[in-house]
C-alpha positions as CSV (number, residue, x, y, z in Angstrom):
1,X,96.7,105.9,106.5
2,X,98.7,102.8,104.9
3,X,100.7,103.9,102.0
4,X,100.7,101.2,99.2
5,X,103.1,101.3,95.9
6,X,101.5,98.9,93.5
7,X,104.4,97.3,91.0
8,X,103.7,95.5,87.9
9,X,105.9,93.4,86.4
10,X,107.4,93.6,82.4
11,X,108.6,91.1,79.7
12,X,110.3,88.5,80.6
13,X,108.2,87.7,83.8
14,X,105.4,85.6,81.6
15,X,105.4,81.8,81.8
16,X,102.8,79.4,80.3
17,X,99.9,78.8,82.7
18,X,100.0,81.9,84.1
19,X,96.6,83.2,85.7
20,X,95.7,79.4,85.7
21,X,94.4,79.0,89.2
22,X,93.1,82.9,89.4
23,X,90.8,82.5,86.5
24,X,89.5,78.8,87.8
25,X,88.7,80.9,91.4
26,X,87.9,83.7,91.2
27,X,85.2,85.5,88.7
28,X,86.7,88.8,88.2
29,X,90.1,87.1,86.9
30,X,88.0,84.8,84.7
31,X,86.1,88.2,83.6
32,X,89.2,90.0,82.6
33,X,90.8,87.4,80.7
34,X,87.6,86.2,79.0
35,X,87.5,89.7,78.5
36,X,91.5,89.4,76.1
37,X,89.7,86.8,73.9
38,X,90.3,83.4,72.8
39,X,93.5,83.8,71.3
40,X,95.1,85.4,73.7
41,X,93.6,83.0,76.4
42,X,94.9,80.1,74.5
43,X,98.7,82.0,74.4
44,X,98.4,82.4,78.3
45,X,97.3,78.8,79.3
46,X,98.3,76.3,76.4
47,X,100.8,78.4,74.4
48,X,104.5,77.2,73.9
49,X,107.0,79.2,75.9
50,X,109.1,80.3,72.3
51,X,105.1,81.9,71.7
52,X,104.8,83.5,74.4
53,X,108.6,84.9,74.2
54,X,107.0,87.1,71.3
55,X,106.4,90.4,72.0
56,X,103.6,90.7,70.0
57,X,101.8,87.8,72.4
58,X,104.2,88.6,75.8
59,X,102.8,91.8,75.9
60,X,98.8,91.5,76.2
61,X,99.4,88.4,77.9
62,X,101.3,89.8,80.6
63,X,99.3,93.2,80.6
64,X,95.8,90.5,80.7
65,X,97.1,88.7,84.0
66,X,98.8,92.0,85.7
67,X,95.2,93.3,84.9
68,X,93.0,89.9,86.3
69,X,95.4,89.8,89.5
70,X,94.3,93.7,90.1
71,X,91.0,93.0,90.0
72,X,90.8,90.5,92.0
73,X,93.0,92.4,94.9
74,X,90.5,95.5,94.4
75,X,87.6,93.4,94.9
76,X,89.3,91.7,98.2
77,X,90.1,94.6,99.7
78,X,89.3,98.2,101.2
79,X,90.9,100.6,98.9
80,X,89.8,104.0,100.7
81,X,91.2,103.1,103.7
82,X,94.6,103.2,101.9
83,X,96.7,105.8,100.0
84,X,98.1,104.3,96.7
85,X,100.8,104.9,94.0
86,X,101.8,102.6,91.3
87,X,105.1,101.9,88.4
88,X,105.1,99.2,86.0
89,X,108.6,98.2,84.6
90,X,108.4,99.1,81.0
91,X,105.3,96.9,79.6
92,X,104.0,97.1,83.0
93,X,103.7,101.0,82.8
94,X,100.7,100.2,81.2
95,X,99.4,98.1,83.7
96,X,99.9,100.9,86.1
97,X,98.2,104.0,84.4
98,X,94.9,101.1,84.0
99,X,95.0,99.9,87.7
100,X,95.1,104.0,88.6
101,X,91.9,104.4,85.6
102,X,94.0,106.6,83.4
103,X,92.1,104.2,80.7
104,X,89.9,100.9,80.6
105,X,90.8,97.5,80.6
106,X,89.9,97.2,77.0
107,X,91.5,100.1,75.9
108,X,95.0,99.5,77.3
109,X,94.6,95.5,75.9
110,X,94.4,97.8,72.5
111,X,97.3,99.7,72.9
112,X,99.8,97.3,74.4
113,X,98.6,95.1,71.6
114,X,99.7,97.7,69.2
115,X,103.0,98.4,71.1
116,X,103.8,94.5,71.0
117,X,103.2,95.2,67.4
118,X,105.4,97.6,66.8
119,X,108.0,96.4,68.8
120,X,108.0,93.6,67.0
121,X,108.2,94.8,63.5
122,X,111.4,97.2,65.3
123,X,113.0,94.1,66.5
124,X,112.9,92.3,63.1
125,X,113.9,95.8,61.0
126,X,117.0,96.0,64.0
127,X,117.6,92.9,65.0
128,X,119.4,92.9,68.6
129,X,119.6,91.2,72.4
130,X,119.4,92.6,76.0
131,X,121.6,91.5,78.8
132,X,121.3,92.0,82.5
133,X,124.9,93.3,84.0
134,X,125.3,92.3,87.9
135,X,127.3,94.0,90.1
136,X,129.2,97.0,88.6
137,X,128.1,100.2,88.8
138,X,126.5,102.8,86.5
139,X,129.5,104.6,85.5
140,X,131.1,101.4,84.5
141,X,128.5,100.3,82.2
142,X,128.1,103.1,80.9
143,X,132.0,103.0,80.3
144,X,131.7,99.4,78.4
145,X,128.8,101.1,76.2
146,X,130.8,103.5,74.5
147,X,134.1,101.3,74.9
148,X,132.1,98.7,72.2
149,X,130.5,101.1,69.8
150,X,132.9,100.2,67.2
151,X,131.1,97.0,67.3
152,X,127.1,98.0,67.2
153,X,124.9,99.6,68.6
154,X,125.1,99.1,72.8
155,X,123.5,101.0,75.0
156,X,122.2,101.1,78.7
157,X,118.7,100.6,78.8
158,X,117.2,100.2,82.3
159,X,118.9,100.8,85.4
160,X,117.2,98.3,87.9
161,X,119.3,98.6,90.8
162,X,122.1,99.5,92.0
163,X,124.8,96.6,90.5
164,X,122.1,95.7,87.8
165,X,121.8,97.5,84.8
166,X,120.6,96.5,81.3
167,X,122.1,96.7,78.2
168,X,120.7,96.4,74.1
169,X,121.9,96.5,71.2
170,X,123.4,94.4,68.2
171,X,124.2,90.8,68.9
172,X,128.1,91.7,68.2
173,X,128.2,94.8,70.7
174,X,126.3,93.5,73.5
175,X,128.5,89.6,73.6
176,X,131.4,92.1,73.9
177,X,130.3,94.0,76.6
178,X,129.1,90.6,78.7
179,X,133.0,90.0,77.8
180,X,134.4,93.7,79.1
181,X,131.7,93.3,82.1
182,X,133.3,90.0,83.1
183,X,136.8,91.9,82.9
184,X,135.4,94.7,84.8
185,X,134.4,92.2,87.8
186,X,130.6,91.7,87.0
187,X,129.4,89.2,89.6
188,X,127.0,88.0,86.8
189,X,126.0,88.7,83.1
190,X,122.4,87.2,81.7
191,X,120.9,87.4,78.6
192,X,117.4,87.8,78.1
193,X,114.5,85.8,77.0
194,X,113.1,89.0,75.6
195,X,112.8,89.2,71.4
196,X,114.6,92.5,70.9
197,X,117.0,95.4,71.6
198,X,114.1,97.0,73.7
199,X,114.5,101.1,75.0
200,X,117.3,101.5,72.6
201,X,117.4,104.1,69.9
202,X,116.3,101.0,67.6
203,X,112.9,101.4,68.9
204,X,112.4,104.2,67.0
205,X,109.8,103.6,64.5
206,X,107.9,101.4,67.5
207,X,107.7,105.0,69.3
208,X,106.5,106.5,66.0
209,X,104.2,104.7,65.4
210,X,102.6,104.5,69.2
211,X,102.3,108.3,68.7
212,X,99.7,108.0,66.1
213,X,98.5,105.1,67.9
214,X,97.8,107.1,71.1
215,X,95.6,109.4,69.5
216,X,93.1,107.2,69.0
217,X,92.5,107.1,72.6
218,X,90.7,109.2,75.2
219,X,92.6,109.2,78.8
220,X,90.7,109.9,82.1
221,X,91.7,112.0,85.1
222,X,93.1,109.1,87.1
223,X,92.7,107.5,91.2
224,X,95.9,107.9,91.6
225,X,99.5,109.1,90.7
226,X,102.2,107.0,88.5
227,X,105.7,106.9,88.9
228,X,106.9,107.0,84.6
229,X,109.5,105.0,83.3
230,X,111.4,107.4,81.1
231,X,112.1,110.1,84.3
232,X,111.0,108.5,87.0
233,X,108.3,111.3,88.1
234,X,105.1,110.8,89.5
235,X,102.6,111.6,86.8
236,X,98.5,112.4,87.2
237,X,98.2,115.2,84.2
238,X,96.6,113.0,81.7
239,X,98.3,115.4,78.9
240,X,101.3,114.8,80.0
241,X,101.1,110.3,79.7
242,X,100.8,109.9,76.0
243,X,103.8,112.2,75.6
244,X,105.7,109.5,78.0
245,X,104.3,106.7,76.7
246,X,105.7,107.5,73.3
247,X,109.3,108.8,74.7
248,X,109.1,105.4,76.8
249,X,109.5,102.8,74.3
250,X,113.2,104.5,73.1
251,X,114.5,105.7,76.5
252,X,116.0,103.5,79.8
253,X,113.5,102.2,81.9
254,X,114.9,104.2,85.3
255,X,113.2,101.8,88.0
256,X,116.1,102.6,90.3
257,X,114.9,106.1,90.9
258,X,111.5,105.4,91.1
259,X,111.7,103.1,93.7
260,X,113.8,105.5,95.6
261,X,111.3,108.3,94.8
262,X,108.6,105.8,96.2
263,X,110.4,105.6,99.6
264,X,111.2,109.2,100.0
265,X,107.3,110.2,99.7
266,X,107.0,107.4,102.6
267,X,106.0,104.3,101.1
268,X,106.5,101.3,103.3
269,X,104.5,99.0,101.8
270,X,105.1,97.3,97.9
271,X,102.8,94.8,96.7
272,X,104.1,93.2,92.9
273,X,100.9,92.2,91.2
274,X,101.2,89.7,87.8
275,X,103.7,87.1,86.8
276,X,107.1,86.6,88.7
277,X,108.7,88.4,91.6
278,X,111.6,90.1,89.6
279,X,110.4,93.4,90.7
280,X,110.5,92.4,94.6
281,X,113.8,90.8,94.4
282,X,115.1,94.5,92.7
283,X,113.1,96.1,95.5
284,X,115.7,94.2,98.2
285,X,118.5,95.7,96.1
286,X,117.6,99.2,96.6
287,X,116.6,98.8,100.3
288,X,116.9,96.1,102.5
289,X,114.7,97.3,104.7
290,X,111.8,97.6,102.6
291,X,109.6,94.3,102.4
292,X,107.5,93.6,99.2
293,X,104.8,91.2,98.6
294,X,103.6,89.9,95.6
295,X,100.4,88.3,94.3
296,X,100.8,86.2,91.2
297,X,97.9,83.0,92.1
298,X,95.8,82.1,94.7
299,X,98.2,81.4,97.8
300,X,100.1,84.1,97.1
301,X,97.2,86.9,96.8
302,X,95.7,85.5,100.0
303,X,98.8,85.7,101.9
304,X,99.3,89.4,100.9
305,X,96.0,89.8,101.9
306,X,96.3,88.6,105.2
307,X,99.7,90.7,105.9
308,X,98.0,93.8,104.4
309,X,94.7,93.7,106.2
310,X,96.7,93.0,109.7
């Protein structure tokens, strides 16, 4: 039985117009995007890049498009003939959990809207930026964060792959860290297209609000397990999921470790569902022997289905 790992992207992968051709060609995609409501649909298809960048819009928009892609995939592939696990990067964790049927799309969208709102509020209260550091190792990045602490908060928040780590914090501290990373021999440093210092200690208030929000929802036993960001562990226990979603907001994303754990369990086929190909690129950095297919529009979806059905 083929072992397929599903991967869902996080914030930063959004683009205006994402999912439009799926909406026009597949009733399942249209159904999901229509369910999200006219406000979200308008931002996805007609909004400005600046508006879509805002967390309160970006998160429900990406969640909606990713789940539309998943539903089209699910309606065109025999799930009974494969073994699945899933993971999502940051926001994408909600997509992974929804795909695994921990909760409905409707409940997931409400959670994501609340999460985006809380994170946006925390970002306004504690303004900051995020930057990707490429080409130096974890220990060096942690050392740099320690060295710039006198300039403000700077923390390693996304361990994406060997040699790609994201930092977050105050602008002064992160910019100083970028300078030091370049001195340490970083291949590249990139300030990310996001609106706050996500997964840092600045997100404490958002995490606390999310803890209260999640009490409103009932979760279901899943159809397959999901690797959770905060600890890189395969989780099927519905009692643990809410706690992990609360921790996730203010904890580093352990993506590199999640991928390594999937590979150790024998997963050979990787499928990225949603806008962009960021996670497919990270997988190549983690293990060059593993190939990832992506589904973000009708062309890539058909190509991936043909490959999976061979």
